[in-house]
NUVOVEX-411248 format. One line per 8 residues: number of its first residue (from 1); for each residue y, z, x of C-alpha. Coordinates in pm, 1 decimal. Last residue first. Example, Ala and Ser with C-alpha at 12.3 -4.5 7.8 and 13.67 -1.06 7.14 Angstrom:
2
2) -106.0,714.0,1367.0  -450.0,780.0,1230.0
This chain:
259
259) -941.6,-14259.9,-7852.3  -792.2,-14585.8,-7729.5  -525.5,-14767.7,-7929.5  -231.6,-14644.2,-7716.4  -374.4,-14791.5,-7394.4  -346.1,-15147.4,-7524.5  -206.5,-15296.5,-7201.8  90.6,-15058.7,-7242.5
251) 373.3,-15241.1,-7417.4  390.3,-15063.4,-7751.3  646.9,-15144.0,-8018.2  772.3,-14860.4,-8237.6  924.0,-15023.0,-8544.8  1234.0,-14996.9,-8761.0  1334.0,-15358.9,-8728.2  1193.6,-15704.8,-8665.3
243) 1355.8,-15977.2,-8876.4  1588.9,-16121.6,-8609.7  1341.7,-16089.4,-8323.6  1374.2,-16454.6,-8218.1  1751.2,-16406.8,-8246.3  1730.6,-16200.4,-7928.0  1738.5,-15820.9,-7910.7  1362.7,-15788.2,-7968.4
235) 1274.2,-16068.4,-7726.8  1487.4,-15918.3,-7450.6  1312.9,-15586.1,-7510.3  966.8,-15739.4,-7480.2  1052.6,-15923.5,-7158.8  1222.9,-15620.2,-7007.7  922.7,-15398.7,-7072.9  695.3,-15643.5,-6893.3
227) 945.7,-15673.6,-6606.5  965.3,-15293.8,-6574.6  588.8,-15304.1,-6513.4  293.5,-15192.7,-6729.0  -23.2,-15080.6,-6558.2  -347.1,-15271.1,-6606.7  -702.5,-15220.9,-6724.1  -663.2,-15468.6,-7013.7
219) -841.1,-15250.1,-7270.0  -664.3,-14938.7,-7137.6  -895.4,-14662.2,-7018.3  -912.7,-14700.3,-6641.1  -562.9,-14834.6,-6578.5  -403.6,-14581.5,-6812.6  -613.7,-14301.4,-6664.9  -482.9,-14380.6,-6316.2
211) -125.6,-14378.6,-6447.0  -174.5,-14043.3,-6617.9  -331.5,-13899.9,-6303.5  -31.7,-14004.2,-6096.8  182.5,-13822.3,-6352.8  21.9,-13488.6,-6272.4  347.1,-13293.4,-6308.6  627.9,-13486.3,-6477.2
203) 944.2,-13509.4,-6264.9  833.1,-13836.7,-6108.0  842.5,-13988.4,-6454.3  1223.7,-13971.0,-6461.1  1256.9,-14145.9,-6124.8  1017.6,-14415.2,-6245.0  645.9,-14452.3,-6190.9  486.7,-14625.6,-6484.6
195) 305.1,-14482.5,-6785.7  266.9,-14713.4,-7086.2  581.8,-14838.3,-7250.5  694.2,-14747.4,-7602.7  979.2,-14967.5,-7723.1  1185.1,-14840.3,-8016.5  1364.0,-15062.1,-8266.2  1688.2,-15083.3,-8463.6
187) 1815.1,-15406.0,-8623.0  2172.3,-15449.1,-8740.7  2215.7,-15716.2,-9010.2  2471.9,-15498.6,-9187.6  2222.6,-15431.2,-9467.6  1983.3,-15308.2,-9197.4  2207.5,-15025.2,-9081.6  2078.4,-14732.9,-9288.4
179) 1712.9,-14830.7,-9293.2  1704.8,-14914.6,-8922.0  1889.1,-14590.3,-8846.1  1627.2,-14393.2,-9038.4  1336.2,-14563.7,-8864.2  1481.7,-14526.5,-8516.1  1573.4,-14164.0,-8587.6  1207.3,-14095.5,-8664.8
171) 1115.0,-14249.8,-8329.6  1372.3,-14032.0,-8154.8  1241.4,-13723.2,-8333.5  891.5,-13791.3,-8198.7  1044.4,-13857.3,-7857.0  1223.5,-13521.8,-7860.0  906.7,-13338.4,-7966.1  713.4,-13497.3,-7681.6
163) 998.5,-13409.7,-7447.1  946.9,-13044.9,-7536.8  638.1,-13026.9,-7320.7  528.3,-13337.6,-7130.2  314.7,-13137.0,-6886.0  -11.0,-13262.5,-7041.4  38.4,-13536.2,-7302.9  -32.4,-13435.8,-7664.2
155) -33.1,-13753.3,-7871.1  230.4,-13870.0,-8121.2  559.0,-13853.9,-7931.9  375.4,-13828.4,-7600.1  306.3,-14200.7,-7642.9  654.0,-14273.8,-7505.3  1000.8,-14376.7,-7626.1  1274.6,-14614.4,-7512.5
147) 1557.8,-14713.6,-7746.3  1668.6,-15050.3,-7879.1  1972.1,-15142.5,-8088.6  2015.8,-15495.7,-8217.1  2280.4,-15723.2,-8360.7  2488.8,-15810.7,-8661.2  2769.0,-16056.8,-8726.4  2918.2,-15990.7,-8383.2
139) 3199.7,-15791.6,-8543.5  2935.0,-15581.6,-8716.8  2779.2,-15501.3,-8379.4  3120.7,-15379.5,-8263.2  3158.3,-15158.4,-8570.9  2808.2,-15008.6,-8528.4  2812.9,-14947.6,-8152.3  2987.1,-14608.8,-8169.4
131) 2754.5,-14481.7,-8441.5  2448.6,-14624.9,-8267.7  2545.7,-14450.0,-7943.0  2585.3,-14121.8,-8129.4  2240.4,-14159.7,-8287.1  2092.1,-14248.7,-7948.8  2261.5,-13943.5,-7792.6  2090.5,-13741.1,-8065.8
123) 1751.7,-13804.5,-7909.0  1717.3,-13749.8,-7534.6  2048.6,-13583.9,-7447.9  2085.0,-13368.6,-7759.4  1715.1,-13296.9,-7805.6  1673.4,-13187.2,-7444.5  1987.9,-12972.3,-7460.8  1882.0,-12805.7,-7786.6
115) 1534.9,-12734.5,-7651.1  1678.4,-12583.8,-7333.9  1924.0,-12370.2,-7533.8  1651.3,-12239.4,-7761.1  1412.0,-12176.9,-7474.0  1065.3,-12328.6,-7475.3  777.2,-12080.8,-7474.6  595.1,-12228.8,-7773.8
107) 637.2,-12572.1,-7619.1  434.0,-12450.9,-7322.8  581.1,-12515.1,-6981.1  624.3,-12831.1,-6775.7  914.6,-12989.2,-6963.7  1076.3,-12666.0,-7080.2  1058.9,-12515.7,-6732.7  1194.2,-12835.4,-6575.3
99) 1492.6,-12856.8,-6808.9  1472.6,-13161.9,-7028.1  1643.7,-13499.5,-7003.0  1621.8,-13845.1,-7154.3  1796.8,-14178.0,-7126.6  1720.9,-14538.1,-7212.8  1940.6,-14656.0,-7501.0  1970.8,-15035.0,-7490.8
91) 2252.7,-15207.9,-7675.2  2288.2,-15541.8,-7850.3  2540.8,-15798.0,-7971.8  2868.0,-15617.3,-7899.5  3211.4,-15738.7,-8004.3  3576.8,-15772.5,-7904.7  3477.3,-15867.2,-7550.4  3721.9,-15695.3,-7313.4
83) 3905.8,-15452.2,-7540.6  3600.0,-15378.3,-7755.5  3379.7,-15317.8,-7453.4  3646.0,-15095.9,-7298.9  3680.2,-14885.7,-7613.0  3300.4,-14860.6,-7629.2  3271.5,-14723.5,-7277.2  3573.8,-14493.6,-7314.8
75) 3440.6,-14320.9,-7625.3  3108.9,-14269.7,-7448.5  3291.0,-14111.6,-7153.8  3497.8,-13888.9,-7384.1  3182.2,-13741.1,-7533.1  3079.5,-13572.4,-7204.7  2714.2,-13466.0,-7236.2  2634.1,-13834.1,-7286.6
67) 2751.8,-13915.9,-6934.3  2858.2,-14279.6,-6930.2  3065.7,-14422.7,-6644.1  3115.6,-14797.5,-6654.2  2997.2,-15103.1,-6462.5  3132.4,-15432.4,-6600.6  3109.4,-15716.4,-6349.1  2733.9,-15777.0,-6337.7
59) 2628.1,-16047.3,-6091.1  2258.0,-15963.6,-6115.1  2213.9,-15900.5,-5743.3  2547.4,-15721.7,-5714.3  2475.6,-15481.4,-6000.3  2123.6,-15419.2,-5876.0  2242.9,-15338.7,-5522.6  2510.8,-15103.3,-5667.3
51) 2259.8,-14909.9,-5876.9  2181.5,-14637.6,-5624.0  2545.7,-14568.1,-5536.7  2626.9,-14537.9,-5905.6  2369.5,-14261.7,-5938.6  2566.7,-14034.0,-5706.9  2896.8,-14124.2,-5874.2  2773.6,-14008.0,-6213.5
43) 2571.0,-14123.1,-6515.6  2592.6,-14499.8,-6471.3  2655.5,-14768.3,-6732.2  2598.7,-15143.3,-6730.9  2785.2,-15397.9,-6945.7  2595.9,-15724.4,-6962.7  2666.1,-16089.4,-7040.7  2343.5,-16241.2,-7167.5
35) 2191.8,-16569.6,-7048.2  1815.7,-16519.4,-7082.9  1788.5,-16443.5,-6710.3  2058.3,-16179.1,-6756.3  1858.7,-16021.5,-7040.4  1535.8,-16016.3,-6841.7  1702.6,-15862.1,-6536.7  1879.3,-15597.4,-6745.2
27) 1554.7,-15501.1,-6916.8  1367.6,-15469.3,-6588.0  1649.3,-15255.9,-6449.2  1643.9,-15044.3,-6765.2  1283.5,-14945.3,-6695.8  1398.9,-14813.1,-6360.7  1226.3,-14919.3,-6039.6  1537.7,-15071.1,-5877.2
19) 1737.7,-14752.3,-5927.3  1885.8,-14521.4,-6193.5  1955.0,-14766.7,-6475.3  1975.7,-14569.0,-6799.3  2216.6,-14762.7,-7016.3  2241.1,-15135.5,-7086.2  2512.5,-15269.5,-7317.4  2478.5,-15632.0,-7424.1
11) 2711.7,-15922.8,-7490.7  2565.3,-16245.7,-7631.1  2691.7,-16595.6,-7557.3  2354.9,-16712.8,-7426.5  2084.5,-16462.2,-7516.5  1798.1,-16708.1,-7564.3  1440.9,-16584.5,-7582.7  1269.4,-16872.4,-7762.7
3) 1401.2,-17126.2,-7509.0  1619.8,-17406.1,-7643.9  1453.7,-17745.8,-7601.0
């Protein structure tokens, strides 16, 4: 019997792996286990050193530079995917950035250039990725785009600052892209994990308290893991998720429903 989550013959692009604890690592593992062929990106040579063990463990051959502040690197990634595979079945967008002062400070005090940078890297990069992926997804007969968001998009999270605004815009972009690309059989979804300690989360003041609160207040009294996020994402990009689009899908032990 064919498993429900089956990615055999599918080609996927995974961005955002920083180390073994990254959300994207859990997604890559789940997709490889389901049979996908993956293209992995890294931001710079320093980050590449950290992902080498993951690349070797998962047997990934295609490891490409992608710095969304340098448009030529995104152009190169998609040109290489087209040259090697001629198509793309799914892509994961998992990247965000804000200057420390804009992240930890009041939104009302955020700088114009800091806000613009945070929105560009965290939100508009997903729009640009979707634009580049669109023709390759069409060649595959359709496919899936997934981005990573957080509850700070709709609730005020201490020390999350302008990133909350970026995530709210990212979720809106998910809905608009889903509406615009649906007739091409391209699905667009956002996954919203509960708090877990990643390199990005370590930059948020008081994050240990957020994780403790998630365990205490969530109905299931548990923290999410990269493996949990990977399982949901692999489902969404598989044919089992073929009619799921435009949504924000929580994987947080129910924490988001609590008042």
